[in-house]
N, C-alpha and C positions, 0 to 999 in steps of 0.2 A: 203421577198426580202430585203436584206441589201444593202444600198447604202453608199459607203465609202465617208467620208467627209475629204478632204485633206486641212487642215489649219495648219499653223506653230504651233499652240498650241495643235494640236491633232495629232502630229506626232507619229511615232512608239516608240520613246524614248522621255521622257519628263523631264524637269529639276526637280530635287529633292533636297531639302535643309535639310538634316539630320545632318548637322554639319560636324565635321572633319571626322567621320567614323561611319557608321551604325553598322559595325561589333564591333567596340569599344563600341558603345552604348548598344548593346546586351550583351556584356561581363560585362558591369557595371550595368545591370538590374538584380535585385534579384527576383527569383521566385522559391519557393520550390516545391518539388514534391507533397506536400499536397495541393498546390493551383493550381494543373494542369488544373482545369476547369475554371480558371480565364479568359483565352482568350475567352472561350465560353461566359462567362458573359459579357465581354466587347463588343462582337459582338451583343448580345441581347440588351445591353444598346444602342448601335448605332442605332439598328433597331427601338427601342422605340422612340428615338429622331427623327429619320427620319419620322416616322408615325405622331408624334406630329407636326412636321413642315409641313406636308402635309395637316393638318386640316381635314383629312378624319375620318369618324366614323366607317368605316368597316375595320380597320387595322387588318392585319394578319401577324403573324410571324411563320414561319415553321423552326423547328430545326431538321436537318437530321443527324443521326449518322450512319456512315458506319463502319462496323466491318472488322477486318483482317480475311479473310477466307482461309489463306494459309494452315491451319491445319484442315480445315473442322469443323463440329460440333462435339464436344466431350461431352460424358455423364459422370456424376459422379457415385459413387457407388450406388446411389439411383435411377439411371436412368434418372436424370434430366440433361438437356443441360447445360454445363458450359458456363459462360459468356465469349464471345470472346473479345480480345483486341480491342480498338478503333483504327481505321486507319485514317479516315477523319471525320470532322464535318462541316456541311454546315448550314448556317443561311440565310433564305430568308425572305424578307419583301416587302410590297407594299408601302413604304414610298417615300420620294422625290427623292431618288436615288443619284448617284454620279454626281451631278451638277458640273459646273466649280468651284463654290465656295467651295464645299465640297472636290473636288479633290485637290485644292490648299492647303487646310488645311491638307489633308492627306499627302501631299508631303512636309510639313514643320515640322521639329522637334519641339517638345514642343509647338505646336500650341495652342494659346489662344482662338481659335474659339469657343470652348464650355466651356469656363471658368465659365460663369454664371450658367451652369448646373453642375459644379463640375468636368468638364473634365480636365484630366491631360495631354492630348496629348500623351499618352503612350500606349493606347490600342493596336494599330497595332504593337508596339514593342513586346508586350507580345505574339501576334500571332506568330511571328517568334522565340520567345524564346522557345515556346513549339512545334511548327510545322516547317517543312522544308520550306514550301512556302505557299502562299495564292493566289488563283485564284479569281479575282473579275470580275463579270459581272453585269451591271446595265442598266436598261431602265429608262430614265428620261425625263423630259420636258425641252426643250430649244428653246426659241423664238417661241413657238406655235407648235413645232415639237417634235415627239417622237424620242429620240436618244438612241443608245445602245453603251455603253462603256465597253471595256474588257481590262484587263491588268493582268500581273503576278507580284506579290510582293514577293521578295526573299532577303535573306541576302547577298547582293553584294554591295560593295562600289562604283563600277563604274556605274551600272544601276540597282538599286534596284527595280524600277518600269519599267518593260520591256514588250515587245510585246503589246504595247498599241494601241488599234484600236477603232475608233469612227465611227459609221455609223448610217444613218437614219434607224429607225426600223418601222416595220409594226405592232408591238404589240400594242394592244389597252389599255393596263394598264401598270403602272409602276411596275417594279420588280427588286430587287437587290439580287444577290446571292453572298455570301461570303463563299468560300470553303477553310477551313483550312486543308491543305494536309500533310499527313505523320506525325503522332504523334511521337514525339521524346521520347526517354528514358531519365530520369527515369519517366517522366510524364505518358507515355503509361502504364507502369506496375502499377503505383500508382492509376491510374484512371480506373481500370478494373471493372467498375460498371455495375450493372443491369440497364435496361431501367427505372424501377421504381425509383431506387436510383437517377439517373440523373434527372428525372422529379422532385423529391422532393428537390434535391439540387438547381435546378433553382428556384423553388417556394420559398425556404427558402431565397435565395439570393435576389430575386426580390419581396418579399412579399408586400412591401409597394407600389410597382407599380401595383400589382394585385388589391390592395384595392382602387385604384383611380377610379373615375368615367370615363367611356369610355376607360378602359384599353383594348388594342388590344387583339385579340384572339391569344393565343400561343399554338402551337401543336407540340408534339414531335413524330417524325417518327424514329424508331430505328430498324435496321435490326435484332436485337435479340428479338424484341417485335412482338407479333402476330398482334396487332392492334395499331393504332395511339393513343397517350395519350393526351387528352385535358387538358392542365395544369390549365386553368381557372376553369373548373369544378372540377378537383382534389383538387384545393386549397379550394374551397367552401365546398366540402364534407369532407375535412380533418379538418375543423374548427368546434369545438363543440359549441362555443358561439360567440357572436359579439365582435368586438374590443372595449376594454375599454381604452380610451385615457386620460392621466393625465399629468399635468405640474409639473415639478420638478426643483428646483434651487440648483445648487452646486456651492458654492462661488458666484461670480457675473454672472455665466453662466446659461442660461435657457435651460432646456432639456425637451423633450416630451417622455413619456413612453407609448407605445401601448402594451396592455396586452391582451392575449387571451389564450384559451385552444385548443391544437391541437392534432390530432390523425392521424398520417401518419407513414409509415414504417421508414421514415427518422427521425421523431421526437421520438427518442428512449430515450431521457432524457429531464429533465427540462432545458431550456436554456435562457440565456440573450444574445440578439444580439445587438452589437454596430454597428450603421449604419452611413454612410456618403453619403450625396446627394441622399438619398432614396434607398441605396443598402446596404446589409449586408457586414460588413468588418470583424468583429470578433464575434465568438460564444463562450460563457462561460457557462460551466455546473453550475447549481445552487445547486446541491446536497450538496456540501461542504459549500456553502455560506448560504444556508438555510437547515441545517442538518436534520430538522424534517419533511422535505417534504416526503410524501409517494412516493413510486415508480410511482404510477399513481394516478391521482386525481379522486375522486368519482364524478359521475354525479348526477343529481337531482333525478334519480330513484335508486340511491344506487349502480350503477354499477361502474366498474373501467375501465379506458381505455385512458383517455386523459392526456396530460402533459402541463405544464406551458410554455408559450413562451412570452417573453417580448422584444420588439424592441425599441431601444433608438435612438432618433435623436436630433440634435441640431447644431447650427452654429459652436460651438467649435469643434465638431467632423468633420464637413464638412471642416473646415480649417486645422485640424491636421492630416487628413488621409495621409498616405505616397503615393508616386507616383504610386506604383504598386497596391494600394488599398487593401493591405493585412494586414495592421496594422495601428497604430496611432503613430505620433511623440509626444508622451506624456511620461513623466517619469512614470515608473511603480509604484514607491513608493513616498510618500510625502517627501519633503525636506524643510528645513527652508527657509523662505523668498521666496517661490515660488509664482509667480503671477497667475498661473493657476493650477487647480486641477490635481492630478495624475490620472492615469488609475484606480488605486486601490480605490481612493476616489470616483470616478464616479461610479464604480461597487458597492462599499459599500453603497453609498447613494441610488442607485436604489434597491439594495437588501433589505435595511431597508424599503423602500417604498413598495416593494412587500410583505414583511413580515407583514406589517400592513394591507394590503389588504386581506390577507388570514390568519389573526391571529387566528380566531377560529379553522381552520383546523390544523394549526401548534401546537396550544395548545393541541388539542386532540391527535395528533401524539406524542407530547412530553410526554404526560401522559402515552401513550402506551409504549414508550421507557423506561420511568422511572420504570414502573411496570416490564417490561421484564428484565432490568438490575438488579433491586432490587431482583427479584426472582433468577436470575442467581447467584448473590453474596450469597444470603441466602442459596440456595439449593446446589449449585455446588462449589462455592469458598468462603466459610465462612471466610477465612483469611482476606478478604477485608472488612469485616463488619465495621471496624473503619472509612472507607471512606464514609459510607452511609450518614452521616450528611452533607457531602459536595458534594453529588451526583449531584445536579443541576449545580454546577460550572464546571463540566467536562462531563455532560451528552451528550453535542453536539459532543464530540469526540467519544463517544461509539455508538450513535444512528445509524450511517450508517453500523456498523459492524454486521454481522450475524454469522460468524464462532466463536465458543466458544473459540478456541485457540487464535484467534486474540483479542477477548475481554479480555482474561486472560493476554496476553502480554501487551495490552494497559493499563489495570488496574495496572499492575506492574510498568510500565513506569510512570503513573500518580502519584502513591504513592511515587516514588523516586523524581519526580519533586517537589511535595509538600514539601518534606523534604529538598531538596536543596534550594528551594525558602525561606523557613523559616530560614535556616542557613544563607543565604545571607542577609536577612532582619536584622537578629540579629547582624551581623557583622557591619552593617551601624549605629549602635546605640552608638558608642563609645563616641561621643561628644554630645549626646542628654541630655536633662534635666532628673532629677531623675524620675519624674512622667511618662515621656514618656518611659523611660527605663523599669519601672515596668509594664506599660501597654503592651508594646511590648513584654516583657519577658513572660507575661502571654499568649499572643497569640502564641509566639514561642513555649512555653512549650506544649500548646494544640496540635499544629501541629506536633511537634516532637513526642509527646506521641502517636498520631494517627498513624504516620509512624512506630513507634516502635511496635505498636500493630499489624500492618500489617505483619511486619517481624516475630514477635513472632507467629502470627497465621499461617503463612506459615510454620514455624518450627514445630508447633504442628500438623498441617495437615500431614506433612511429617512423623512425628513419628507414626501417626495412620496408614499411608500407609505401613510403615516398619513393624509394628506389624502384620498387615493384611497379608503381604507377608510372614512373618516368620511363621505364623500359617499355611499358605498354604504349606510351605516347610515341616512342620511336618506331613502332611497328607500322606496317602499311595498313591502311583502313580497308574495309570491305569493298570500297569503290576503287581500290588500287592506288590511293593517294596517301601522302604522308601528312601528319598533323602539322598545323600552322605553328610557327615559332611562338605565337602568343600563348598557346596552351601550355607549352613547356615553360615559358617565361612565368606564367601565372602560378605554376606549381612551385617554382623556386622562390619567387617573390611576387605578391599580388600586383598586377598592373595598375598604373594610375595612382599608386599609393606612395607615401613616404614612411620612414621609420617612426614618425610621430603619429601615423594613422593606424599602424599595424603592430600588434603585440609580437614579441620575439617568438612565441609559439607557432606563429604562422610563417616564419622565415625558414627557408631551407637552403640558405646560402652555403651551408657546410658541404653541400654536394660539390660545389666548385672549390672552395678553400675554407678550412676550419677557421682561419683568422678573420674572415670577412664578418664574423659576428661582432667584432670589436671595432666600432666606428663612431664617428661623431654625428654624421647625418647621412642618410641614405635615401635616394629617390629612385623611383621605378617608372620607366617609360613615360617620363614627363619632359616636355621641352625645357631646355635650360632656363629660359626666362620665366617658367612657371614654377620652378623649384623654390621652395621657401628659403633654402639656404643659398640659392644662386639665382641671379637675374641676368639675362642676356638677350640680345636681339637676334640670336642665332635661330635659324629655322631647323637646325639639326636636332635629332631626337635620339639621344642615347637610351639604351635599355635600362641600365643600372649605373648609378654613380655612387661610390662610397668614398667619403672623406674621413681619413684616419687622423688621430691626434697622437702625439708622443706623450707618454706618461699617463698611466692609468688614473692618477689622482691630480692631474694638472687642471688649472682653471681654463676650461675650453674656450672661454670668451676672450682670452688674451693670447693664447698660443697659436701659431700658424699650423696649418694642416701638414702633417709629416708625409702623408702620401694620399694619392687619389687613385681609386680603382674604377675603371670603366668596363662594363660588361655588355657585350652584344650577343643576341641570339639570332640564328638564321634557321629557317625551316630545314628539317632533315632532307638530304639528297637534293638540296637546291643547287642548280647549275650556275656556275660563275664562269664567264668566258673572258678571253683576252679583250682588253679595252673597257671592261666594266670597272666601276669604282669598287675597290676592295674594302671590306669592313674595317681594316686597320687604318685606312686612309681617312675614314670618317672620324674615328676616334682621335687621330692626330690633330684634326681641326679642333675638337673639343679641348684637347690639352693646350693647344696654342692660345685659344681664347682665354682660358683660365690663367695661363702664365702672363698674358698681356694685360690682365686686370679689367677686361671688358665684361667680366662676370661679377655681379655684385650679390651680396647677401640680402636677406629679406628686409634689412633696414637701409639698403641702398649703399652700403659700404663695400669696397672691393673684397673679394674672397681672399683670405690671408694665406697665400702660398709663398714660398721663398724659392730662391734659386736651387736650393737643395731638396725641395719637395720631389719625391719620386712619383712617377706616373706609371701605372700598370694597366694594361688592356688585355682582357680575356675575351676571345672571340669563339663562341660555341657554334659549331656547324659540322656537317659531314664533309670529310676531306675527299671530294670526288677527284678522279684523275685529272680533270681540267684544272681544278683549284691547286692541286699539288704542283702541276707544271708551272702555273703562274707564280706561286710562292717561291718556287726554286729559282725562277728567273729574277725575282725581286730580292734575292739574297737571303731568304729565310732558311734556317737550318732545321733539319728534322730532329725531333727528340730521339733519345737513344732507343726507345721502343718502336719508333716509326709511326706512332699514333698522333703526332702533332708536329707543329712547326713553330719556331720562335725566332725572334730578332730583337735586339735591344740597341738603343742609342745611349752611349755613355761618353760624355764630353768631360774629361777630367778637369780641364781649366774652368769651364763654366759650371761644373758640378751638376750638369744637366743629366737626368736619367729618365729614359722612357723604355718601357718593356712591353712587347707585344707577343702574345701566344695564341696560336690557333689550336683549339682543343676539339677533337672529334667527339661526338656524342657517345660513341662506344668507349673511348678512353675515359670520358667524364664518368660514365657509369662504372666501368671496371675499376678505376682508381678509387672511387668513393666506396664501392663495395669492399675492396681490399682493405681500405682504412678501417672499415667497420666490421670486417669479417670475424675478428676475434670476439667482439661483443655479441654478434649474431650467434656464433657458435656456442658461446658461454650460455646464452639464453635459450638455445635449442631451437632457433628459428631460421636455420640456414636454408633448408630446402623449400619450406612452404611459409611464405610471409603471413603473419597474422594481421589482418586488416581490421 
């Protein structure tokens, strides 16, 4: 039976002092969707304070989560119920309740009532930031009587605390119910958590409270959970070992580090928790800070399952927490003449402390990483072998990576960074003493030499892959056919391109002759009249034309071409019969037109060749028995190894020189592999090419 008490202070509407505007205060309060459960944490904190003030030893806090049932229960593809959105959250406690003193504090903006406990006077503002309204019901003790107070808290500047009723209650015990009603977006969507996740988030946020003697019992009742979850028991079962507490000094500030190993669904990574006034504010993953941490810590029986959790407290953190309790008002990075440490300094000092505590474990994991990366470089990416001597300096960057492609990319980045750093260091030596210059130059040379070795190794590995691919192209296909010459051509130099279109990295002319890389203009598989450096009415179509210039530093616009190289590809095992036009006869026509001046450059002027310009023609094909017979009849001589035929025209008086060589694909590959064999062997990639 409720008995209404009619006093001026307990009227239906009561005075509220939220400053100029509660609506304005809400607009100026920051709360991200990621912190959508912060209002719940604030309500639990209030309940803990209320129970502490009551001096009772049987404190009980019940957290009730009400789900949005508008769409019913939905199952996923595995037949499991999908977690429904949160609609309301209610927090009940048997603390002192909403006494007159507590009510006045509630109705005063930025109240200092709980300042000694770290209260910011903003918890109820966060309630309305994430929820549409709050229903408060509280049974409390007043002058020896049990009283029941109820009111509605809403975002309204005229009467934010409304429908206020106080009556004498027959209830035998104190009970306060705070119901946060109608979860707003985007918080509602961001906090679509399972009951177990909510339980673990509460434990994580309030862990230091759970560890106190006499911590009240906290129970979670969730409409999506089959049974209630005892958070105290869950917290104890999730801890693998006891709390290890250490003192730490950062600058003039004393900190306390509480370290433990945890095993819960929420503890999915190693974390450092920065706390203020006994509650978590920020959580930082430790994997990047302590890169050799294993995914899970081994237990005393050799099993894997727990993760490192470190909670940091201190007066500095209590004083610097922001009003929403979601971060700290500390500079992120150190700055000159700072009177207090930055957040990075604090985290760095704690990580150094943790690293020393688990140093044997980190050293063991570091050695595992060293062996793994060294094996990867040796067996899979030998081009990075020059970096092995400096492996320890960048091992921490590679240790967390598992994917080989990621490791490869990071190694390439590291090699370039080392080279750039060495170049920058060397540039700073202009005004240094002679001895310093000589010492620094030696260091610079070693670093640049290693970087150059990496680039050279990459180039050699690529050569091995090209030869491997080329040999595959020589094989018979599954249909019993040989590859078209176009595919072989494209591998050596992209078809339809000129050297102005393609970067040198895509040329593989070294397969034919190392000297072909030094040229003035090269065109691939274009009619002579379409080549930018040559214009002709010929319908003939050479595969590759290379114009060479004398003198590496000569003015190419004034000097004639010293030599012209023409290359033709023919499909492997292509039959050539008597009476067929031979490949070298086609190239002779190309040479004749260039000599006669009927080929012009892209500006319409004749190509500058002289009577002494040498012409070379390489004809790549398989030397079938029929072709061998035809070439012998035409006066071609076999090469000493019998894998090719050559013939040249040398007219001493006219200084005319034309050279033709038929090269079998087998000889092409064998010769190229022999030229590169020493490099392949040195790099350890003779038997199995690294692609």
